[in-house]
Steps between C-alpha positions, in 0.01 A plus 500: 500500500791710621467691824713677755501311828620617838607157620635587843620800696748688281462271198306586183515293180316463170354154455237295321175474696158354410266714289220655708143373468212741567224426747137570408529876572865542402692592187846419368701803397796488262724748677629793292704660781548461872645769724741452787419651837649536847258230611685255274820576689322438830380164368856418393609582856244257644230752592136537389456177304358230729718234344761448233543418217274759335466647152517876576356790306198701616531781243404360161282530194443288194256334263230256604571161340271277704179542698316293759162343437309778681685802360296741289657838580810455282586290199808347345693778331406774747791694646486545876689634797468290815430616855696248710292546817320193636257545789275264696203746504390335826718630784429809711732719293354396166149549635584854614657603170865450598568211263870584476525411871323165446578242767561250218671752271665347196633624168595365161880495487532513879304206641403332171680468166544835329579673176876454473424221256379436150146441629312585818157419635274759661137539610298670228385753761862619527540569128456850358473533123747736334387761248645475150750784542668350809794272423474171685871496582462838677195403705707324768527854642131501594544290814762723666296803392198351675706481821587869460131583445421316823768707673329820393165363615652462848654848492174676418725791404368852479564756227810713540698251711879502505623145441835333572575157353789282613622285212482544124472138399190385315263546792639837604468622142141377481417685820662806345277477193188460712601787731534728198148407393332533840557869550829506691652845542848345481652154471858448618693174463810377682716204401862396542502347150590779253376308195158442650482857625569616144185319386297681766642826370406398145141439610480838665561554871491824694839416651724196540801417712691225674357613836218730615762715673580634153139610445351826625204398715595535867136476610471153346264345245127438519538153352812289542508172308762230550538292185824331608429273797842611629520557877719812473268659246192416705654640818601819325162536333309477826684810614417697183122499536350845552240571767169332416684306230500134400776240464421210267699177527474387138833322445525137608739461792626164615358345815794606718491872417444722806477877545422731792202733527442806718156448657480849650572663162241279330245610760600864525531562126214271393720292271354197324713190434340248268577219257382369166489129427495389135179529297147578615222594256767680297601268216228602253560869574872451444428329167291800393766747611762299314286494185466877529877549509574573865832316455746489211608134471818599318607700805389251763623177339878512479571137412314228309686173553422149376347263755813286483686782675262523796770424762722772351202738489448445873866576564480819295186610679657435841803709402281803427594523133219619275135566576226248426649178364267264314565152370356390168425127453 
């Protein structure tokens, strides 16, 4: 079969690889679409994946075309979206309900072969059936949405909060949509990319700008969410949190990113600084939200490119052109 392969740091190709074979409790999925994510860029840069080469792609959906000998939950022909998370269920963190912090954390498309291919293998427990009205090629959006749902679980936001989001890429826009539906009094978005900011405006923001200095909230925001991973944005955002407010590090920064904090202000103003790591008990809820129309795929997916153009898709994504880019085998 054909698959995208990150062969070495900075090098991605499309090549022929062996067809996957399911284990007893696994299924083979014929991939309908696979989304690109900032994590894929980190893997390309030599981070996250324990070793290269690797078939990337942790955001994917498709049709079941093979099942293991002990699979009864799905059948050939079922359409599914796949939660890429792989946990040991044995370590301290798994046993205390923090599976996303598993000491042996792994993920399809990050540590094992993923969905940027014609076929992918996944545990049946990770497969969520799609209702008839959901298009399979749109369901690659469920995985990033499940990360956004996890982010809002961490925030435990209250009704009437004023929210500021840094970044209007896919994840920032998803956080915008969830903020609108969780009782926010206002949702403001900042981004240096005018095209992406225009999409945020299309979806309905209270205000938008290139910098918070252009927005009228001198007292700060109750919830500040970084969806960029950019050091300058993070540093600025930490200073925009209102008293008793919360800063959520949601964007994926690289390992070397550093910012400064003001411990006295955190103490004196009771500011919370927290993070959200991937998916935790949120994939099924995201699938239900998606089925109920929380996102418009035609707005969120800007490009559908053939798998053969995976290296070019990575380059486009890295350049900041478009929103969610998916490859179609």
